[in-house]
C-alpha positions in Angstrom: -9.0 -7.6 50.9 -10.7 -9.8 48.5 -14.1 -8.5 50.5 -13.3 -4.7 50.3 -12.6 -5.2 46.5 -15.7 -6.9 46.0 -17.6 -4.4 48.2 -16.1 -1.2 46.2 -17.1 -3.0 42.7 -20.4 -3.4 43.9 -20.9 0.0 45.2 -19.1 1.3 41.9 -21.8 -1.0 40.1 -24.5 0.5 42.1 -23.5 4.1 41.5 -23.0 3.5 37.7 -26.6 2.0 37.8 -28.3 4.7 39.8 -26.5 7.5 37.1 -27.3 5.8 34.1 -30.0 3.5 34.4 -30.8 0.8 31.8 -28.4 2.5 29.6 -25.1 1.5 31.6 -24.1 -1.0 29.2 -24.6 1.6 26.2 -22.7 4.0 27.9 -19.5 1.3 28.8 -19.9 0.1 25.2 -19.4 3.5 23.9 -16.5 4.3 26.2 -14.8 1.3 25.2 -15.0 2.2 21.9 -13.6 5.6 22.2 -10.6 4.0 24.2 -10.1 1.6 21.6 -10.2 4.0 18.8 -8.1 6.2 20.9 -5.7 3.8 21.2 -5.5 3.1 17.4 -5.2 6.8 16.1 -2.4 7.0 18.6 0.0 4.6 17.3 2.4 5.6 14.5 1.6 4.6 10.9 5.2 3.1 10.3 4.3 1.0 13.2 1.6 -0.2 11.5 3.1 -0.4 8.2 5.4 -2.5 9.8 2.7 -4.9 11.6 1.0 -5.6 8.2 4.2 -6.2 6.5 4.6 -8.8 9.6 1.0 -10.2 9.0 1.9 -10.6 5.1 5.2 -12.4 5.9 3.2 -14.7 8.0 1.4 -16.0 4.7 4.5 -17.4 3.6 4.7 -20.4 5.6 1.0 -21.0 5.0 1.7 -21.3 1.3 4.5 -22.9 1.6 2.1 -26.0 3.5 -0.2 -25.2 0.8 2.2 -26.4 -2.0 3.3 -29.4 0.2 0.1 -30.4 0.1 -0.5 -29.8 -3.5 2.3 -31.7 -4.6 1.7 -34.8 -2.2 -1.9 -34.9 -3.9 -0.1 -34.8 -7.2 2.0 -37.4 -6.4 -1.2 -39.7 -5.2 -3.0 -39.0 -7.9 -0.4 -40.1 -10.2 -0.2 -43.0 -8.2 -3.8 -43.5 -8.7 -3.9 -42.7 -12.5 -1.3 -45.8 -12.6 -3.3 -48.1 -10.5 -6.3 -47.4 -13.2 -4.4 -48.0 -16.0 -3.3 -51.0 -14.7 -6.7 -52.4 -13.5 -8.1 -51.1 -17.3 -5.4 -53.5 -19.1 -6.0 -56.4 -16.6 -9.9 -55.7 -17.2 -9.6 -55.5 -20.8 -7.5 -58.8 -20.8 -9.7 -60.6 -18.5 -12.9 -59.4 -20.8 -11.3 -60.8 -24.1 -10.7 -64.1 -22.2 -14.4 -64.3 -20.9 -15.2 -63.6 -25.0 -13.2 -66.2 -26.0 -14.8 -68.8 -23.6 -18.4 -67.7 -24.2 -17.6 -68.0 -28.3 -16.4 -71.2 -27.7 -19.5 -72.6 -25.7 -21.7 -71.3 -27.8 -20.1 -73.6 -30.9 -21.7 -76.8 -29.4 -18.6 -78.7 -28.6 -18.0 -80.8 -25.6 -14.4 -80.9 -25.7 -11.9 -77.9 -25.4 -8.0 -77.5 -25.8 -6.2 -74.5 -24.6 -2.6 -74.6 -23.9 -2.1 -78.2 -24.9 -4.5 -79.0 -22.6 -8.2 -80.5 -22.7 -11.0 -79.4 -20.9 -14.5 -80.5 -20.6 -17.7 -78.3 -21.4 -18.2 -78.1 -17.6 -14.8 -77.4 -16.6 -15.1 -74.6 -19.4 -18.7 -73.4 -18.0 -17.0 -73.2 -14.4 -14.1 -71.4 -15.4 -16.4 -68.7 -17.5 -18.2 -68.2 -14.3 -15.3 -67.6 -11.9 -13.9 -65.3 -14.6 -17.0 -63.1 -15.1 -17.7 -62.6 -11.7 -14.1 -61.9 -11.1 -14.3 -59.4 -13.8 -17.5 -57.8 -12.5 -15.7 -56.9 -8.9 -12.8 -55.8 -10.8 -15.0 -53.7 -13.2 -16.9 -51.9 -10.1 -13.7 -51.3 -8.4 -12.1 -49.5 -11.4 -15.2 -47.6 -11.5 -14.6 -46.6 -8.0 -11.1 -45.5 -8.6 -12.0 -43.7 -11.6 -14.7 -41.8 -9.7 -12.3 -41.3 -6.9 -9.4 -40.0 -9.2 -12.1 -37.8 -11.0 -13.3 -36.2 -7.2 -9.6 -35.7 -6.4 -8.6 -33.9 -9.5 -11.5 -31.7 -9.2 -10.1 -31.1 -5.4 -6.5 -30.7 -7.0 -8.0 -28.2 -9.3 -9.8 -26.1 -6.5 -6.7 -26.2 -4.5 -4.2 -24.9 -7.1 -7.0 -22.1 -7.9 -6.9 -21.6 -4.1 -3.3 -21.9 -4.0 -3.0 -19.3 -7.0 -5.2 -16.8 -5.6 -3.3 -16.8 -2.2 0.0 -16.2 -3.9 -1.1 -13.4 -5.7 -3.1 -11.9 -3.0 0.3 -11.9 -0.9 1.9 -10.2 -3.7 -0.8 -7.5 -4.2 -0.5 -7.1 -0.5 3.1 -6.4 -0.7 3.0 -4.0 -3.4 0.1 -2.3 -1.7 2.7 -2.2 1.5 5.3 -0.7 -1.0 2.8 2.0 -2.0 1.7 2.7 1.4 5.0 3.1 2.8 5.7 5.5 -0.2 2.8 7.4 0.6 3.9 8.0 4.1 7.2 9.0 3.6 5.7 11.7 1.3 3.1 12.7 4.0 6.0 13.2 6.2 7.9 15.2 3.7 4.5 17.2 3.2 4.0 17.9 6.9 8.0 19.0 7.7 7.6 21.6 4.9 4.1 22.6 6.3 5.6 23.0 9.7 8.5 25.2 7.7 5.8 27.2 5.7 4.0 27.6 9.2 6.9 29.1 11.0 7.5 32.7 9.0 9.5 34.8 11.3 12.8 33.2 10.0 11.7 33.3 6.6 10.4 37.0 6.8 14.0 38.3 8.7 16.0 36.6 6.1 14.0 38.4 3.3 14.1 41.6 4.9 17.9 41.1 5.5 18.3 40.4 1.6 16.1 43.3 0.9 18.0 45.8 3.2 21.4 44.3 1.9 19.9 45.5 -1.9 18.8 49.1 -1.3 22.3 49.6 0.8 24.0 48.4 -2.7 21.8 50.5 -4.5 22.5 53.4 -2.6 26.2 53.4 -2.5 26.0 52.5 -6.5 24.0 56.0 -7.0 26.4 57.5 -4.5 29.6 56.4 -6.5 27.9 57.5 -9.3 27.2 60.6 -8.3 30.8 61.5 -7.3 32.2 60.1 -10.6 29.9 63.2 -12.4 30.9 65.9 -10.3 33.7 67.7 -12.6 35.2 71.2 -11.7 34.7 73.2 -14.8 36.6 76.4 -15.9 34.7 79.8 -15.3 34.1 81.6 -18.5 32.4 84.4 -17.0 34.0 86.8 -14.3 32.6 86.2 -10.8 30.3 88.7 -9.3 32.7 90.4 -6.9 30.3 93.7 -6.3 30.2 95.1 -2.8 26.9 94.6 -0.9 25.6 97.9 -1.3 26.2 97.9 -5.1 24.1 94.5 -5.1 21.4 96.2 -3.1 21.2 99.5 -5.2 21.3 97.1 -8.2 18.8 95.1 -7.1 16.1 97.9 -6.2 17.1 100.2 -8.7 18.4 103.2 -7.0 20.0 105.8 -8.7 23.2 107.9 -8.2 21.7 111.5 -7.9 22.9 111.8 -4.5 26.3 111.2 -4.9 25.8 107.2 -4.9 23.6 107.7 -2.0 20.5 107.0 -2.2 17.7 108.0 0.3 14.6 106.5 1.3 12.2 108.5 2.7 9.1 107.0 5.2 6.0 109.1 5.3 4.7 109.4 8.6 0.6 109.4 8.9 
């Protein structure tokens, strides 16, 4: 079975190569692009909007995680600030002690008294050397902590800006989706109206029916008015009751020389 499949694939590949030659890759790529575009075009708009809405909603966990990271960094920076402040107070105290011992040694004394105890000059010099070495280490450590604080504050500011931009972008996307959904509904209404306008048969029949009803009512109204206007009048002149012979004689102006009978002669040629 596998052997037959391989043979079929090779045969198809060979035929394709013979038909298209070196352009086979281009043809295949164009075909895939057309199929992909056709599939995208066939997806309903409301489905695409729902898909985009889900993608926007998927940004919420990322935003919450960013909030958590920023909150942790803010707490860490607060603790670092406290550590730096403590180191600064400690360094200031140590610096004051070093300067006091330095001042005492430059006075030229050989015996010194501190906290009700007496110390030789060598003891004071040794203590001053140890304090100064510790101060330098603490000062370098403090400088490193301050640089770390400044760098982390800069990173935190950048993270806050990105977080703000992300929140604003999500809100803008939500607004865009609302606008797109509203536009989709308007387009659907417009399409429904267009479909109704395209089918003029029912609309034409309805208009014609209304016109026929209006015409019928107008005709009935005229007929009703005509019947009302017909009034039987009283005859003021005597009706023409003459006989037909008298009517003819009167019309042709025939005399009554022949005893009331008129003769008409027709000459023959």
